[in-house]
C-alpha positions in Angstrom: 108.3 140.7 105.5 106.6 137.6 107.0 108.6 134.4 106.7 106.3 131.7 106.0 104.7 128.9 103.5 102.6 130.0 101.0 99.9 128.3 99.0 100.3 127.8 95.2 97.9 126.0 92.8 99.1 124.8 89.4 96.7 123.1 86.8 96.1 119.5 87.7 95.4 118.0 84.2 95.0 114.6 85.7 95.5 112.3 88.3 95.9 108.6 88.4 95.8 105.9 91.3 98.9 103.9 91.0 98.4 101.7 94.3 95.5 101.7 96.5 96.8 101.1 100.3 95.6 100.1 103.7 96.4 103.3 105.2 97.5 105.6 102.2 97.4 105.6 98.3 100.3 106.2 95.9 99.0 108.6 93.1 100.5 110.3 89.7 99.5 113.9 89.2 100.2 115.4 85.8 100.7 118.9 86.3 100.9 122.1 84.1 104.0 124.1 85.8 104.5 127.1 83.9 105.5 126.1 80.4 106.1 122.5 81.1 104.0 119.3 82.0 105.6 117.3 84.8 104.3 114.1 86.5 104.8 113.5 90.3 104.1 110.5 92.2 103.6 110.9 95.7 101.9 109.3 98.8 98.3 110.5 99.2 98.0 110.5 102.9 95.3 110.9 105.7 97.8 112.9 108.1 98.3 112.4 111.6 98.4 113.6 115.3 101.2 113.4 117.6 101.3 114.3 121.6 104.0 115.4 123.8 103.0 114.7 127.1 105.1 116.6 130.1 104.7 115.7 133.8 105.1 118.1 136.7 108.9 116.9 136.9 109.6 118.4 133.1 109.7 115.0 131.9 108.7 114.0 128.5 106.9 110.6 127.9 108.6 108.4 125.2 107.4 105.2 123.7 109.8 102.6 122.2 108.2 100.6 119.3 109.2 98.5 116.4 109.1 100.0 112.9 109.5 97.6 110.1 110.4 99.9 107.2 113.6 101.0 109.0 114.0 97.6 110.8 114.6 99.4 114.2 112.9 99.9 117.6 112.2 103.6 117.2 111.7 106.0 120.2 108.9 108.1 119.5 105.9 109.9 121.0 102.2 108.6 121.2 101.2 109.1 117.9 98.2 107.9 115.1 96.7 108.2 111.8 93.5 110.6 111.2 91.8 107.6 109.8 88.3 108.8 110.8 87.3 110.9 107.9 88.2 114.6 107.0 85.8 115.8 109.8 87.7 113.8 112.7 88.7 116.2 115.4 92.5 116.3 115.5 92.3 116.9 119.1 89.9 114.1 119.9 92.3 111.5 117.9 95.5 112.9 120.0 93.5 112.3 123.1 92.5 108.9 121.9 96.2 108.3 120.9 97.4 109.0 124.4 95.0 106.9 126.2 95.6 104.0 124.0 99.6 103.9 123.5 100.2 105.4 127.2 96.9 104.9 129.2 97.2 108.5 130.3 94.5 111.6 130.2 95.2 115.1 130.0 93.6 118.0 131.5 95.4 120.7 129.3 96.1 120.8 125.8 97.9 123.0 123.3 98.9 123.1 119.8 102.7 122.7 119.8 103.4 122.2 116.0 102.5 121.3 112.5 104.6 120.0 109.7 104.9 118.1 106.5 106.7 114.9 107.1 107.8 114.7 103.6 106.5 117.5 101.3 108.5 116.1 98.3 107.0 112.7 98.2 103.8 113.0 100.7 101.1 115.4 101.5 101.1 113.9 105.1 100.7 116.7 107.6 101.3 116.0 111.4 99.9 117.9 114.1 101.7 117.7 117.3 100.0 118.9 120.6 101.3 119.4 124.1 99.6 117.7 126.9 99.9 118.7 130.6 97.8 117.8 133.8 98.5 113.8 133.2 96.4 111.1 135.0 96.0 107.8 134.5 93.2 106.8 131.9 90.6 104.4 133.3 90.3 103.1 129.8 92.2 99.7 128.7 93.0 98.7 125.3 94.2 95.6 123.7 97.3 96.3 121.9 98.4 93.7 118.9 101.3 93.3 116.7 103.7 96.2 117.0 101.9 97.7 119.7 101.8 94.6 121.9 105.3 95.1 123.4 105.4 99.2 123.1 107.9 100.2 126.0 107.3 103.7 127.9 109.8 105.9 129.5 109.8 109.3 131.4 112.8 111.2 130.1 113.9 114.4 131.4 113.4 116.9 128.6 116.9 118.3 128.9 118.2 114.6 128.3 116.0 114.0 125.4 117.3 116.9 123.8 120.9 115.7 124.5 120.1 112.4 122.8 118.9 114.3 119.5 122.0 116.5 119.3 124.3 113.2 119.9 122.4 111.8 117.0 120.7 108.9 119.2 117.0 109.7 118.1 115.8 109.7 114.4 112.0 110.0 114.4 110.8 113.1 112.9 107.7 113.8 115.0 109.6 113.0 118.2 112.6 115.4 116.9 110.4 118.3 116.1 108.5 118.1 119.1 111.3 118.1 121.5 113.2 121.0 119.7 110.1 123.2 119.4 109.1 122.3 122.8 112.6 123.0 124.2 112.5 126.4 122.5 108.9 127.3 123.8 110.1 126.4 127.3 113.1 128.9 126.7 110.4 131.6 125.8 108.3 131.0 128.7 105.8 128.9 126.8 104.5 132.0 125.0 104.8 130.2 121.7 101.8 127.9 122.4 98.5 128.1 120.5 95.1 127.1 121.0 94.6 123.5 120.5 91.5 124.3 118.1 93.6 126.4 116.0 92.6 125.8 112.2 94.9 123.3 110.4 95.3 124.6 106.7 97.9 122.0 105.9 95.9 119.0 106.9 95.4 116.7 104.0 91.9 115.9 102.9 92.5 112.1 102.9 93.3 109.4 100.3 91.0 109.6 97.3 90.3 113.3 97.8 91.6 115.5 95.1 93.3 118.0 97.3 92.4 120.6 94.6 89.9 120.7 91.9 91.1 119.6 88.4 91.2 123.5 87.3 90.2 123.4 83.7 91.4 119.8 83.5 89.9 116.3 83.6 90.4 113.4 85.9 92.0 110.4 84.5 
């Protein structure tokens, strides 16, 4: 028996925009769930991409950036929103983020992992790519606000894993990337998938109802 998450659709009776944000929205869905009607508020997100870049010395590129909601300087990996619309290529977006945040290009790209950031409260899906064959990007970007003082550091993959297990790192994309990469490495990287692999869990983006209002109405 295959172990995997399965899509499941229930009647969406109505959908109400609670708050329209700069990057994502907060919506309230009225859902017919079996014999009951329930309301669920969640973040309607654009989804995002992240990049685990590994050099020839088996070191991973980490970046440190201030994250205001948690009041902390957070070690993470280059990442960014898919804010170019539902047709934006996730690979192109990942290549852009690697260049903008680390001034790097990569000649080899694979799909490492997809995950929902917080499926109980958001439809955001994050796609993590593995990038190798790294060179310096000739492009230069003007960074502002939190991105203006990004710190970059090359860390041995094993040392980064040790930091995760010691409870020193907390960014979800970083943790997922490191742990999946470590296991993939143990298996001779046989689990890597083509960078163009379909992404069925990607959200359609704010303002786009994920599924039709089957037999119901839009609020």
